[in-house]
N, CA, C and O atoms as a GROMACS GRO file, in nm:
protein
  228
    1MET      N    1  10.489   3.119  -4.884
    1MET     CA    2  10.577   3.197  -4.968
    1MET      C    3  10.722   3.181  -4.925
    1MET      O    4  10.812   3.171  -5.008
    2GLU      N    5  10.745   3.178  -4.794
    2GLU     CA    6  10.881   3.161  -4.745
    2GLU      C    7  10.936   3.024  -4.784
    2GLU      O    8  11.054   3.011  -4.816
    3PHE      N    9  10.851   2.922  -4.781
    3PHE     CA   10  10.895   2.789  -4.821
    3PHE      C   11  10.937   2.787  -4.967
    3PHE      O   12  11.035   2.722  -5.002
    4LEU      N   13  10.863   2.856  -5.050
    4LEU     CA   14  10.897   2.862  -5.192
    4LEU      C   15  11.032   2.930  -5.212
    4LEU      O   16  11.114   2.884  -5.292
    5PHE      N   17  11.056   3.039  -5.142
    5PHE     CA   18  11.185   3.108  -5.150
    5PHE      C   19  11.297   3.016  -5.102
    5PHE      O   20  11.403   3.010  -5.166
    6TRP      N   21  11.276   2.945  -4.992
    6TRP     CA   22  11.377   2.854  -4.939
    6TRP      C   23  11.405   2.741  -5.038
    6TRP      O   24  11.520   2.703  -5.057
    7LEU      N   25  11.301   2.688  -5.102
    7LEU     CA   26  11.317   2.581  -5.199
    7LEU      C   27  11.397   2.627  -5.320
    7LEU      O   28  11.486   2.555  -5.366
    8VAL      N   29  11.368   2.744  -5.371
    8VAL     CA   30  11.442   2.798  -5.485
    8VAL      C   31  11.588   2.822  -5.447
    8VAL      O   32  11.678   2.789  -5.524
    9TRP      N   33  11.611   2.878  -5.330
    9TRP     CA   34  11.747   2.904  -5.283
    9TRP      C   35  11.826   2.774  -5.268
    9TRP      O   36  11.942   2.767  -5.306
   10THR      N   37  11.763   2.672  -5.213
   10THR     CA   38  11.829   2.544  -5.193
   10THR      C   39  11.868   2.480  -5.325
   10THR      O   40  11.980   2.433  -5.341
   11VAL      N   41  11.776   2.477  -5.419
   11VAL     CA   42  11.806   2.418  -5.550
   11VAL      C   43  11.912   2.499  -5.623
   11VAL      O   44  11.999   2.443  -5.690
   12ALA      N   45  11.906   2.630  -5.609
   12ALA     CA   46  12.004   2.716  -5.677
   12ALA      C   47  12.144   2.703  -5.618
   12ALA      O   48  12.241   2.738  -5.685
   13THR      N   49  12.158   2.654  -5.497
   13THR     CA   50  12.291   2.634  -5.440
   13THR      C   51  12.338   2.490  -5.451
   13THR      O   52  12.458   2.465  -5.466
   14ILE      N   53  12.248   2.393  -5.446
   14ILE     CA   54  12.288   2.253  -5.452
   14ILE      C   55  12.338   2.216  -5.591
   14ILE      O   56  12.440   2.147  -5.602
   15VAL      N   57  12.271   2.259  -5.694
   15VAL     CA   58  12.309   2.218  -5.830
   15VAL      C   59  12.451   2.262  -5.865
   15VAL      O   60  12.528   2.179  -5.914
   16PRO      N   61  12.491   2.386  -5.844
   16PRO     CA   62  12.631   2.422  -5.874
   16PRO      C   63  12.731   2.351  -5.781
   16PRO      O   64  12.841   2.317  -5.824
   17MET      N   65  12.693   2.329  -5.656
   17MET     CA   66  12.783   2.260  -5.563
   17MET      C   67  12.811   2.117  -5.608
   17MET      O   68  12.921   2.067  -5.588
   18LEU      N   69  12.712   2.052  -5.668
   18LEU     CA   70  12.733   1.916  -5.717
   18LEU      C   71  12.844   1.911  -5.821
   18LEU      O   72  12.915   1.811  -5.832
   19LYS      N   73  12.859   2.018  -5.897
   19LYS     CA   74  12.962   2.022  -6.000
   19LYS      C   75  13.096   2.074  -5.947
   19LYS      O   76  13.201   2.033  -5.995
   20LEU      N   77  13.092   2.164  -5.850
   20LEU     CA   78  13.215   2.226  -5.801
   20LEU      C   79  13.289   2.144  -5.696
   20LEU      O   80  13.412   2.140  -5.698
   21LEU      N   81  13.218   2.079  -5.607
   21LEU     CA   82  13.283   2.010  -5.495
   21LEU      C   83  13.384   1.904  -5.538
   21LEU      O   84  13.490   1.897  -5.477
   22PRO      N   85  13.356   1.820  -5.639
   22PRO     CA   86  13.457   1.720  -5.677
   22PRO      C   87  13.589   1.781  -5.724
   22PRO      O   88  13.694   1.718  -5.710
   23HIS      N   89  13.587   1.900  -5.778
   23HIS     CA   90  13.710   1.966  -5.823
   23HIS      C   91  13.801   2.004  -5.706
   23HIS      O   92  13.922   2.021  -5.723
   24PHE      N   93  13.743   2.017  -5.590
   24PHE     CA   94  13.818   2.054  -5.471
   24PHE      C   95  13.848   1.933  -5.383
   24PHE      O   96  13.896   1.949  -5.271
   25GLY      N   97  13.819   1.813  -5.432
   25GLY     CA   98  13.846   1.692  -5.356
   25GLY      C   99  13.745   1.665  -5.245
   25GLY      O  100  13.776   1.595  -5.148
   26ILE      N  101  13.627   1.720  -5.258
   26ILE     CA  102  13.521   1.703  -5.158
   26ILE      C  103  13.412   1.617  -5.222
   26ILE      O  104  13.374   1.641  -5.337
   27ASP      N  105  13.362   1.518  -5.150
   27ASP     CA  106  13.258   1.431  -5.203
   27ASP      C  107  13.135   1.512  -5.240
   27ASP      O  108  13.092   1.600  -5.165
   28LYS      N  109  13.077   1.484  -5.358
   28LYS     CA  110  12.965   1.564  -5.407
   28LYS      C  111  12.841   1.554  -5.319
   28LYS      O  112  12.754   1.642  -5.325
   29TYR      N  113  12.831   1.450  -5.238
   29TYR     CA  114  12.713   1.435  -5.153
   29TYR      C  115  12.711   1.537  -5.039
   29TYR      O  116  12.609   1.553  -4.972
   30TRP      N  117  12.822   1.605  -5.015
   30TRP     CA  118  12.823   1.712  -4.915
   30TRP      C  119  12.736   1.830  -4.960
   30TRP      O  120  12.706   1.917  -4.879
   31ALA      N  121  12.697   1.834  -5.085
   31ALA     CA  122  12.609   1.941  -5.134
   31ALA      C  123  12.475   1.939  -5.061
   31ALA      O  124  12.406   2.040  -5.059
   32ALA      N  125  12.438   1.827  -5.003
   32ALA     CA  126  12.311   1.818  -4.928
   32ALA      C  127  12.313   1.908  -4.806
   32ALA      O  128  12.208   1.940  -4.751
   33VAL      N  129  12.432   1.949  -4.762
   33VAL     CA  130  12.442   2.039  -4.646
   33VAL      C  131  12.381   2.176  -4.679
   33VAL      O  132  12.347   2.252  -4.588
   34CYS      N  133  12.366   2.207  -4.806
   34CYS     CA  134  12.308   2.336  -4.846
   34CYS      C  135  12.161   2.349  -4.806
   34CYS      O  136  12.105   2.458  -4.815
   35VAL      N  137  12.100   2.241  -4.764
   35VAL     CA  138  11.960   2.248  -4.718
   35VAL      C  139  11.953   2.334  -4.592
   35VAL      O  140  11.853   2.404  -4.571
   36VAL      N  141  12.056   2.330  -4.511
   36VAL     CA  142  12.064   2.414  -4.392
   36VAL      C  143  12.121   2.549  -4.437
   36VAL      O  144  12.222   2.552  -4.507
   37PRO      N  145  12.060   2.660  -4.400
   37PRO     CA  146  12.105   2.791  -4.451
   37PRO      C  147  12.254   2.819  -4.426
   37PRO      O  148  12.320   2.876  -4.514
   38ILE      N  149  12.308   2.782  -4.313
   38ILE     CA  150  12.448   2.810  -4.286
   38ILE      C  151  12.540   2.709  -4.357
   38ILE      O  152  12.661   2.729  -4.365
   39GLY      N  153  12.482   2.600  -4.408
   39GLY     CA  154  12.558   2.496  -4.474
   39GLY      C  155  12.628   2.544  -4.600
   39GLY      O  156  12.742   2.505  -4.626
   40ALA      N  157  12.561   2.627  -4.680
   40ALA     CA  158  12.622   2.678  -4.803
   40ALA      C  159  12.742   2.765  -4.770
   40ALA      O  160  12.844   2.760  -4.840
   41ILE      N  161  12.731   2.845  -4.667
   41ILE     CA  162  12.843   2.930  -4.627
   41ILE      C  163  12.959   2.845  -4.579
   41ILE      O  164  13.075   2.874  -4.608
   42GLY      N  165  12.928   2.740  -4.505
   42GLY     CA  166  13.032   2.648  -4.458
   42GLY      C  167  13.103   2.579  -4.573
   42GLY      O  168  13.226   2.565  -4.571
   43LEU      N  169  13.028   2.536  -4.673
   43LEU     CA  170  13.090   2.471  -4.789
   43LEU      C  171  13.177   2.568  -4.868
   43LEU      O  172  13.283   2.531  -4.917
   44LEU      N  173  13.132   2.691  -4.881
   44LEU     CA  174  13.214   2.791  -4.950
   44LEU      C  175  13.345   2.816  -4.876
   44LEU      O  176  13.450   2.832  -4.938
   45TRP      N  177  13.338   2.818  -4.744
   45TRP     CA  178  13.460   2.836  -4.664
   45TRP      C  179  13.552   2.716  -4.683
   45TRP      O  180  13.673   2.733  -4.700
   46TRP      N  181  13.496   2.595  -4.681
   46TRP     CA  182  13.575   2.474  -4.697
   46TRP      C  183  13.641   2.470  -4.835
   46TRP      O  184  13.756   2.427  -4.848
   47MET      N  185  13.569   2.514  -4.938
   47MET     CA  186  13.626   2.520  -5.072
   47MET      C  187  13.739   2.622  -5.078
   47MET      O  188  13.838   2.599  -5.147
   48ALA      N  189  13.726   2.732  -5.010
   48ALA     CA  190  13.832   2.834  -5.008
   48ALA      C  191  13.957   2.780  -4.941
   48ALA      O  192  14.068   2.808  -4.986
   49VAL      N  193  13.941   2.703  -4.834
   49VAL     CA  194  14.056   2.642  -4.767
   49VAL      C  195  14.124   2.543  -4.860
   49VAL      O  196  14.247   2.542  -4.871
   50LYS      N  197  14.046   2.461  -4.928
   50LYS     CA  198  14.103   2.364  -5.022
   50LYS      C  199  14.174   2.435  -5.137
   50LYS      O  200  14.279   2.389  -5.183
   51LEU      N  201  14.119   2.547  -5.184
   51LEU     CA  202  14.181   2.623  -5.292
   51LEU      C  203  14.316   2.679  -5.247
   51LEU      O  204  14.412   2.678  -5.324
   52GLN      N  205  14.324   2.727  -5.126
   52GLN     CA  206  14.453   2.776  -5.074
   52GLN      C  207  14.554   2.663  -5.064
   52GLN      O  208  14.672   2.684  -5.092
   53GLU      N  209  14.510   2.545  -5.026
   53GLU     CA  210  14.601   2.430  -5.022
   53GLU      C  211  14.650   2.394  -5.161
   53GLU      O  212  14.767   2.360  -5.178
   54LEU      N  213  14.562   2.402  -5.260
   54LEU     CA  214  14.603   2.371  -5.397
   54LEU      C  215  14.700   2.475  -5.452
   54LEU      O  216  14.789   2.442  -5.530
   55GLU      N  217  14.682   2.600  -5.413
   55GLU     CA  218  14.772   2.706  -5.460
   55GLU      C  219  14.911   2.694  -5.401
   55GLU      O  220  15.008   2.736  -5.463
   56ARG      N  221  14.923   2.638  -5.282
   56ARG     CA  222  15.053   2.622  -5.218
   56ARG      C  223  15.139   2.518  -5.287
   56ARG      O  224  15.262   2.525  -5.281
   57ARG      N  225  15.076   2.423  -5.354
   57ARG     CA  226  15.150   2.315  -5.420
   57ARG      C  227  15.212   2.361  -5.548
   57ARG      O  228  15.278   2.282  -5.615
   0.00000   0.00000   0.00000
């Protein structure tokens, strides 16, 4: 049951990341980091940093 929950969570985070990451100048293959639970949080942080850089320009 835990594996099923992990699989659903992974797919639910990877698919949107594939579309969002290129907009922030990050290679879309970094979405594979979402397989690791802390990876999604790290990518969200990285996207926030990139967004702040874009707002400064």
